[in-house]
N, C-alpha and C positions, 0 to 999 in steps of 0.2 A: 036641213040645218035647224036647230032649235031656235026659237024666237029670242031668248036671252042672249045667245051668242051673236045673233044678227045685230041686236041693239048695241052690244059691246063693240063689235066691229065698226059700226057706223059712228059711234061716239069716239072711238080711237082715231078714226079717219079725220074727224073734225078737230083733232088735237087734244082731246081730253086724256091727260096723262093717267088719271086714275082708272079710266076705262081701258087704256092700253095695258096697264098693270093687271087689271082684273082679267082681261082677255088672256094674257100670258099665263096667269094662275090657272084659269080654266083648262087651258091646253097643256099645262106643264107636264102632267103625268103622261100624256100621249107623246109629247116631245121627248121626255126622258126615256121612254121605251124605245123610240126611234133612234135616239143618240146612242143608247146602250147597245142596241142591235148593230148599228153601223160601225161603231168602234170595234166591236168584237169581230165583225165580218172583215173589216179592213186590216186587222192586225196592227192597229195604231199602237205605238209605244205606250206603256202604262203611265207615262208622265202626262198624258192627256186623259183625264178622267171624264166620265159621263157628265158629272155635275159641272166641271170646268167648261166642257164643250157647250153645254146648255146655257150656262151663264154668259159665256162669251157671245153666243148667238143672241141672247136676249139684249145684251148691250148694243150689239150691232143693229138689231131690229129696231130697238127703241131710239137709236140715234138717227135713223133714216126717216125724216119727217115726210118725205115725198112718196112713200110707199102706200099703196091703196090695197085693202083686203076686203073685197066685196063679199067674200064667203070663206068658209072654213078651208075649202080646197086650195084656194089661192094663198091663204095664210100658211098652210102646211107646205105648199110648194115653195113659197118664199123662204120659210124656215129651213127647209131641206137644202135649198141653194146656199143659204148662209152657212149651215153646218158643213156642207161639202167644201166650201171655200176655206173654212177654218181647218178642216181635216187635211186638205191639200197643203195649206200654208204650214201646218205643223209638220207634215211629211217633208216638205222642202227644207224647213229649218233643221229637222233631224238629219237630213242628208248633208246639209251644209256643215253641221257640227261634226258629222263623221268625217267629211273631207278635211276639216280643219284639225282633226286629231283630238277633239275634245271628248272626254269620257265622263258621262254623267251617271250618278247612282240614284236610284229611287229611294223613297222614304223607308222601304223595307230592306234596303241594303243591297239589292241585286241590280245588276246592270240592266239598262233599258233593253227591251226586246226589239228586234229588227222587224219593221213592217214588211209585209209580203214583198213589195217592190215599190220604193218611193218614186222612182222614175216613171213607172207605169201609172201610178196614181196621178202624178203630175201631168203626164200625157193625156190621160182621160179627162182631167180637169180642163186642160187647154182645148181639147177637142169639143168638150161640152160647151165651153164658152163660145167657140166658133159656131157650133150648132145653134146655140141660143140666138146668135145674130141672124142666122138664116131662117130658123123656124123655132120660135120661143116655145110653142106648144109641145114640140117633140123633146126639146131639152127639159121641159118641166116633167114630162112623163118619165124620162130617164132619172131625173133627180128623185122623183117619188118612188120609182121601182127599185133602182139600183142603190141609192144612198139612204132611202128610208125603209125599203123593204115592204112597201105596201103591195097588196095583191091587186090584180087587175080589176076585181070587183070594187075594192076600196077606191082605186084611182078613178074608175068610171063614175062612182057615186060622187066623189069630190068634184070632178070636172063636168058632170052633167052629160056624159056621153055613154054609149053602150060599152059593155065589157069587151066585145069584139073589136070595136074601134080603138079602145085602149091597147089591145093586143097588137093590132095592125100598126098603130103609131110606134109602139115599142119596137116592133120588128124593123120598121123603116129607120128609126133612130139607131138601132143596133147595126144595121147595114152601113149607114153613114159613118158611125164611129169606128167600126171595124176597118173600113177603107181608109179613113183619116189616120188612124193609129198605125195601120200597116204601112202606109206611105211614109210616116215619120220614122218607122223602124228601118225602112229600106234606104232612107237618106243618110 
């Protein structure tokens, strides 16, 4: 991690709002890339733009004074968790609107696109929350891989572990999530 980023993180942790803003600005382009990729991958309706997701994430991150980011990896993991929550909340809201019979038109005049499966995204979110209570490190790997699209090499570098360890943790989390979601589907 570059020294300037470490100084910004430390200052932001001490409550320096200008440092927190500067930290977000430094990481904005990377977060924008992550948000754009995730929205495209999840098939989220066009009513949730990359910029909207990113700005909502910033508001949520800035509002949480109790959060500590000792390094870039933890900041990105936290940001990805926040974005995951926002995407899942948006999918839930979209499902509720569909059940209520509301019909929304985008600014281009076309109807909102249907996400791949709102219920599946919600089940994944709930299972990840449960996994986070059991093993926060595994949940963090899933957020970084699934919701941000980081490679195992990038995850390993951010978390200070080997690439193989990141892969093993990913597999362990996938097995847990598969079992948890399969159990939900059978019920």
